[in-house]
N, C-alpha and C positions, 0 to 999 in steps of 0.2 A: 831246708828240706820240706817243711810244711808248705812253703810258697810253691815249690815245684809240684807237690801233690795236688794242691789247689788248682794250679794251672792245668795239669793233666786231667783232673776231674772236670774242669770247665770245658776243656777241648773235647773230651769224650762225650759229655752231655750234649754239647752243641752239635757235634758230628752225628749223634744218634737221633737227633730230632728230625722229623720228616720235613721235607721241603714244602713250602706252601704250594697249594694246588695250582697247576698251570691254568690260567684263564682260558676258557673256550674261545676259539677263533671266531670272531664275528662273521656272520654271513654277509658276503658282499652283494647285498640285494640291489636291484636296479632302481635307481632314483632318477628317472629320466625327466619327469615333469614337462613333457612336450605338449604342445597344443594339438589336439586331434584335428583331422581334416574336417572341412565344412560338412561333408556328407555324413560323417559320424555324428557331428553335433546336431544336425537336422533329425537324424533318427532318434537320438536321445531326447531332443526337444519334443518330438511327437508323442513320447511316452510320459510326459510330465503332467501332473494334475495338482494344482491349477497350471494352465499353460504359461510358458515363459517366452520372452522374446529371444531372438537369436543372440543379441548382445548379452542378455542375462545368462544364457546357456554358455557362451564363451567365457564369461566371467567366472562361472562355476567351475570350469575346467582348470582354472588357475590353482585351485585347491586340490586337484586330483593328480594322479601319477600315471599319465599316459606315456606309453613307449611305442615308437613306430619306426619302421625301416622298410624300404622297398615296397611301400603300399600296404603293409600289414601292420595293424594297430591293435594294442591290447591295453585295457585299463587295469593297472596294478594297484595293490594296496598302498596307501600313502606312506606307511611306515615299513613297507616291504614284508610284513608278516601276514601270512595266510592263517587266519584263526577260525575259519568256517569250513564246513564239510567234514567228512569222516573218511576212514580208510575204505569204506564201502560206497559212500555217496560222495560224488565229486564236489569239488570246490568250484563254484561258478565264476567264470571270467567273461567280461564283456569284450568282445573282439570285433574288429571291422576290417574288411579288406577292400582295397581300391583296385585290386588286380584280379583277373579271371584265373580260375584253376581249382583243382582238387585241394581240399583243406586237410591237413594232418597236424598232429602235435606229438612231440616226443620229449622225454625228460631223463635226466640222470642226476643222481644225488652227488653233491660236492662234498669233499672231506670225509668220505667213507664209501663203503660198498653200496651199490644201488640194488635194493631189494626188488624182486619181481612184483608185478602187480600194478604198475603205473598204467592208467587207462585214460584215454581222451574220448569224451562223448561230445561230438561237435554236431550241432543241428538239432539236439534234443533227442530224447529217448524214442526209439521206434521210427525215426525219420531217416531219410537218406542223407548221406554225407553231403553237405552243401558245397556248392561251387561258389567261389568268389566271382564278382564283387558283391559286397553288401555286408549286413549284420551277420555275425557268426556266434550264435548262442553256443556256449561250450562249458563243459564241466571237466575238470581235471581231477582224477583220483590219484592221490599220492598215497602209497602203501605205508609210509612211515614219515614221521616228522623229520625235519632237518633242512639243510640248505639245498635247494633244487634249481638246476638250470633247465629251462623249458625252451623249446624251439617250435614255433608255429611255422608251417610251410603252406603257401598258397601258390600253386603252379611252380614257377621257378624262383619266387620270392620267399624270403625267410626273415623272421624276427626271433632273436634269442634274448632271454631275460632271466634274472635270478630272483627267486623268492625264498623267504624263510618260513617254512611250514611249521607252525607251532600251535597246534590245536589244544584246547583245554581238555 
């Protein structure tokens, strides 16, 4: 009888314990590691001090996380995490377009509801929305941390990528 009570007590205690927390699903951030086009490398090279050769600039892109499709290119964080910017000041992204057209960016949060407040400032504050082709200075304002899918559109071309917004 005492063995039966011990077994019931153990089963009851085990059944009442809470299950371990379910680990958060990792954000499937874009890890493209593509080589940007020569035109983008030349623009980056023009801004370096001290100056670097084209080959040195190409070698530097091997440690970066560029993603490109249909002539639209964006430099993404090497580890997929956006740790800069705030919910009021955009997180700056280096983008380049090989195609002509009006530039826009949209976003939605993955794995949860998308709060309002996403904004894309392309071309800098107070300037006109740029037309591709060329360098596209842009700031993306994410209203909340989390996993975000972003799509840049230039004319009829588009590039979609995922970043994990995790600001301190």
